[in-house]
C-alpha positions in Angstrom: 7.3 -0.5 -28.9 6.1 -2.6 -25.8 4.6 -0.7 -23.2 4.3 -1.8 -20.2 1.7 -1.3 -17.5 1.7 0.0 -14.1 -1.1 -0.8 -11.6 -1.8 2.0 -9.1 -4.0 1.0 -6.2 -6.3 3.6 -4.7 -7.5 3.3 -1.2 -10.0 5.1 1.0 -8.7 5.0 4.5 -10.2 5.7 7.8 -10.9 3.7 10.7 -10.7 0.4 8.3 -10.7 0.1 4.8 -13.6 1.3 3.1 -13.2 0.7 -0.5 -10.5 -0.2 -2.7 -10.2 0.5 -6.5 -7.7 -1.1 -8.8 -6.5 0.3 -12.2 -4.1 0.9 -14.5 -2.5 4.1 -15.2 -3.2 4.1 -18.9 -6.9 4.6 -19.0 -8.4 4.8 -22.5 -9.3 8.2 -24.0 -7.2 10.0 -20.7 -4.1 9.6 -21.8 -1.9 9.1 -25.0 1.1 7.4 -25.8 4.4 8.8 -24.8 6.5 10.2 -27.8 8.9 11.8 -25.6 12.9 10.9 -26.1 14.4 12.3 -23.3 18.0 12.5 -24.7 17.1 14.6 -27.4 14.0 16.4 -26.1 14.3 20.2 -25.6 15.3 21.3 -21.9 13.0 23.2 -19.8 14.9 23.4 -16.9 18.1 22.2 -15.0 19.3 22.0 -11.8 22.8 21.1 -10.6 23.9 19.5 -7.4 27.4 18.3 -5.4 27.2 16.0 -2.6 30.5 16.0 -0.7 30.7 13.4 2.3 28.3 11.0 0.9 25.2 10.5 3.6 27.4 12.5 6.5 28.5 15.2 4.5 26.2 17.9 2.5 24.7 18.9 -0.8 25.2 22.0 -2.7 23.4 23.8 -5.8 22.3 26.5 -7.3 19.9 27.5 -4.5 20.1 24.3 -2.0 22.6 23.6 0.9 21.5 21.0 3.1 23.7 18.8 5.5 23.0 15.3 5.4 23.1 12.3 7.9 22.8 8.5 8.2 19.5 7.7 9.4 19.3 5.8 13.0 17.8 2.7 11.4 20.7 2.5 8.8 23.3 2.6 11.7 23.9 6.7 11.6 22.8 9.2 14.3 19.9 10.6 12.4 21.0 14.2 13.7 17.9 16.9 13.5 18.1 19.4 11.3 19.8 17.5 8.6 18.2 15.3 5.7 19.0 12.3 3.8 18.6 11.3 0.1 15.4 9.3 0.6 14.2 12.3 2.4 14.7 14.7 -0.4 13.5 11.9 -2.8 10.1 11.6 -0.6 10.1 15.6 -1.0 10.8 16.3 -4.7 8.3 13.1 -5.8 5.2 14.5 -3.5 5.8 18.3 -4.9 6.2 17.1 -8.6 3.3 14.8 -8.1 1.0 17.4 -6.7 1.7 20.0 -9.7 1.0 17.2 -11.8 -2.2 16.6 -10.3 -3.0 20.6 -10.8 -2.1 20.4 -14.3 -4.1 17.4 -15.1 -6.7 18.8 -13.5 -6.6 21.9 -15.2 -6.1 20.0 -18.8 -9.5 17.7 -17.5 -11.2 21.3 -16.9 -11.2 20.2 -13.2 -11.2 23.3 -10.6 -8.7 22.1 -8.0 -9.0 23.9 -4.8 -7.7 27.5 -4.1 -6.0 27.1 -0.4 -3.0 25.0 -0.6 -3.8 23.3 2.6 -6.8 21.7 1.1 -4.7 19.4 -1.6 -1.9 17.8 0.1 0.1 15.1 -1.3 2.5 12.7 1.5 5.2 10.4 0.2 7.4 8.0 2.0 10.3 6.6 0.8 11.9 3.1 1.9 15.2 2.1 1.4 14.5 -1.8 1.3 16.9 -4.5 0.2 20.2 -6.1 1.7 22.9 -4.1 2.3 25.6 -6.4 3.0 24.9 -7.7 -0.8 24.5 -4.0 -2.0 21.5 -4.9 -3.3 19.4 -2.1 -2.4 16.4 -0.3 -3.9 13.6 2.2 -3.7 9.5 1.6 -2.5 7.2 4.5 -2.6 3.8 5.1 -0.5 2.3 7.9 -1.3 -0.8 9.7 0.3 -3.2 12.4 -1.5 -6.0 14.3 0.1 -7.9 16.9 -1.8 -11.0 18.9 -0.1 -13.7 19.6 -2.3 -13.6 17.3 -5.1 -15.6 14.2 -6.1 -14.2 10.8 -5.6 -14.5 9.9 -9.2 -13.0 13.2 -10.4 -10.2 12.8 -8.3 -9.1 9.4 -9.1 -9.1 10.3 -13.1 -7.1 13.4 -12.0 -4.3 11.0 -9.6 -4.5 8.4 -12.5 -3.5 11.0 -15.3 -0.9 12.7 -12.9 0.8 9.2 -12.6 0.9 9.2 -16.0 2.4 12.6 -16.8 4.4 13.7 -13.5 8.0 13.1 -14.1 9.0 11.3 -11.1 6.4 8.6 -11.8 7.7 8.3 -15.3 11.0 8.0 -14.4 10.7 5.2 -11.4 7.9 3.4 -13.4 9.0 -0.1 -13.7 11.9 0.2 -11.3 10.3 1.7 -8.1 7.1 0.1 -6.5 4.7 2.8 -5.7 1.3 2.9 -4.6 -0.8 5.7 -4.2 -3.7 6.0 -2.0 -6.3 8.8 -2.0 -7.2 9.3 1.6 -9.4 11.4 3.8 -6.8 12.6 6.1 -2.7 13.2 6.0 
């Protein structure tokens, strides 16, 4: 089976670009080939959500009840206190990626900071394409900030997290994703 390589760009942000490191997410001796068949793998957890009313309706789940609004940029009202599919995706991807960073660090013998506010992942999800032609997709920019870790260690953690995060795996090859290590979010 041919495997595709995904390039992740890690950039240090500040007043100006200080350093950019390009690497492929399949770093030798850090990751192994994926052999998981998601169609037959044991289920670890499942969740169900029911959407009613599309982008201006609401979503219900076992522990979820949120109202949706069409973003102003898409011609909707963008009502306060309501969300949209892209915001939900951004929240899920950021949280999952951060959990994958924690698990990756632990597997590498690296201790992540104990305070929640010392490790932040922020995801921006863009709806891109042409609505008239019904040719749309997503693009993701993710910013990672972790206090108290050496940059080289953090780069290794982020690379491994990108390999093991279920959202990263699900979007690989279909959603352009840029991950940046930053000093402030």
